[in-house]
Each structure stands twice: as C-alpha cells, then as structure tokens.
C-alpha positions as CSV (number, residue, x, y, z in Angstrom):
1,M,-67.0,30.8,-33.5
2,W,-65.4,33.6,-31.4
3,V,-61.9,32.4,-31.9
4,S,-62.4,32.5,-36.0
5,T,-64.0,36.3,-35.7
6,I,-60.7,36.9,-33.8
7,M,-58.6,35.3,-36.1
8,N,-60.3,37.0,-39.5
9,N,-60.3,40.7,-37.7
10,A,-56.7,40.1,-36.3
11,P,-54.2,42.2,-38.3
12,R,-51.4,40.6,-40.4
13,Y,-47.4,41.3,-40.2
14,R,-45.4,41.3,-42.9
15,F,-41.7,40.1,-42.1
16,V,-38.9,41.4,-43.9
17,C,-35.1,41.4,-43.3
18,T,-33.2,44.2,-44.7
19,L,-29.5,42.6,-43.9
20,T,-27.3,43.0,-46.6
21,F,-23.2,41.7,-46.6
22,G,-22.2,45.7,-46.7
23,D,-23.9,46.0,-43.3
24,I,-21.5,43.2,-41.6
25,Y,-18.7,43.6,-43.8
26,G,-17.1,45.9,-41.6
27,Q,-17.2,43.9,-38.4
28,I,-15.6,41.1,-40.8
29,I,-12.7,42.8,-41.5
30,V,-12.0,44.3,-37.9
31,W,-12.2,40.8,-36.8
32,L,-9.7,39.3,-39.4
33,I,-7.2,42.0,-38.5
34,V,-7.5,41.2,-34.9
35,L,-7.3,37.1,-36.1
36,F,-4.0,38.0,-38.2
37,L,-2.5,40.1,-35.4
38,S,-2.9,37.1,-33.0
39,L,-1.5,34.9,-35.5
40,A,1.5,37.3,-35.8
41,T,2.2,37.2,-32.2
42,A,2.0,33.6,-32.0
43,L,4.4,33.3,-34.7
44,G,6.8,35.7,-32.7
45,L,6.4,33.8,-29.6
46,M,7.1,30.4,-31.8
47,G,10.3,31.7,-32.7
48,A,11.2,32.7,-29.2
49,S,10.9,29.0,-28.6
50,R,8.1,29.2,-26.4
51,P,5.5,27.4,-28.1
52,I,2.7,27.1,-25.4
53,Y,2.7,30.7,-25.1
54,A,2.1,31.1,-28.8
55,L,-0.8,28.5,-28.3
56,V,-2.6,30.3,-25.4
57,C,-2.1,33.4,-27.0
58,V,-3.8,32.3,-30.3
59,G,-6.7,30.3,-28.3
60,L,-7.0,33.4,-25.7
61,V,-7.6,35.8,-28.4
62,L,-9.9,33.5,-30.4
63,V,-11.8,32.9,-27.0
64,L,-12.4,36.2,-26.3
65,S,-13.0,37.8,-29.5
66,L,-15.7,35.3,-30.9
67,P,-18.2,36.2,-28.4
68,F,-18.0,40.0,-29.3
69,L,-18.1,39.0,-33.0
70,L,-21.2,37.3,-32.4
71,F,-22.9,39.9,-30.2
72,A,-22.1,42.4,-33.3
73,F,-23.4,39.7,-35.8
74,V,-26.7,39.3,-33.7
75,T,-27.3,42.7,-32.7
76,T,-26.9,43.9,-36.4
77,L,-29.2,41.2,-37.6
78,I,-31.7,42.2,-34.9
79,N,-31.7,45.9,-35.8
80,H,-32.5,45.0,-39.8
81,I,-35.6,43.0,-38.8
82,E,-38.8,44.5,-39.9
83,F,-42.3,43.9,-38.8
84,S,-45.3,46.1,-40.7
85,E,-48.7,45.7,-40.3
86,M,-50.7,44.8,-43.9
87,D,-54.1,46.5,-44.5
88,A,-56.6,44.0,-45.2
89,A,-57.0,44.5,-48.8
90,S,-52.9,43.4,-49.2
91,S,-52.9,40.7,-46.8
92,S,-55.9,38.8,-48.4
93,Q,-54.3,38.8,-51.9
94,K,-50.8,38.2,-50.7
95,L,-52.0,35.1,-48.5
96,P,-53.6,32.4,-50.4
97,F,-55.0,30.8,-47.5
98,A,-57.1,33.7,-46.0
99,N,-60.1,33.0,-48.0
100,Q,-60.3,29.4,-47.0
101,T,-60.4,30.4,-43.4
102,K,-63.2,32.4,-43.9
103,T,-64.9,29.8,-45.5
104,M,-63.9,26.9,-43.2
105,S,-65.1,29.1,-40.4
106,S,-68.5,29.5,-42.3
107,Q,-68.8,26.0,-42.4
108,T,-68.1,24.8,-39.1
109,V,-71.0,27.6,-37.9
110,S,-73.9,26.1,-39.8
C-alpha cells in the first residue's frame, strides 16, 4: 500500500535530448583534418620508400585521436541531455498508464 502511495506522489521527469548535428559538426571537421594530414604524411613516407613507417604513422594517429573524438562526442551529448520535472496535471495527460496505476492500486487495496 505504501509503495503505491509513493509511486503516485513521486514526481515524473521528462527526458529531452537537444543535440543537433550542428553541435558536433566542428568536431567532425577537426577530426577529418587530422585524418587527412596523417594520410598525407603516410603518403609522403610511402614515397620515401618507408612503407612500415607510413603504416605506423596512420595507425598511431588513428589510435591516439579516436579516444579524444569519442570523449568529445560523449561530453557534448551529456551536455545536451535535460531532465525536467513535470507537474501532476501534464504528467497524467501525457502518460496514458498513469490513470491505470491509480485504479490498479485501489483494486489491490480492496
């Protein structure tokens, strides 16, 4: 009985993600520039008859830059997540199961 009372009186939250492509566009452009520079370096080393160094250079740039790119994406995503508390009137209108839980809890009590 007390669990249903807590659940009925608990505030409801709305989850909104406001991330758009424009928020991460700059990060993608910077990473592509780094990638193309490493490929240009690799081609330069390949032409200098050092193919092992070319492969190591590209691999090193990819392995070292990917975690930074992932960190930038994840932190940008986390910064664009919003939780806002909904009032009781709007939460019962937007959630169709809110009225069902009230009737179910009254049925279990009786």
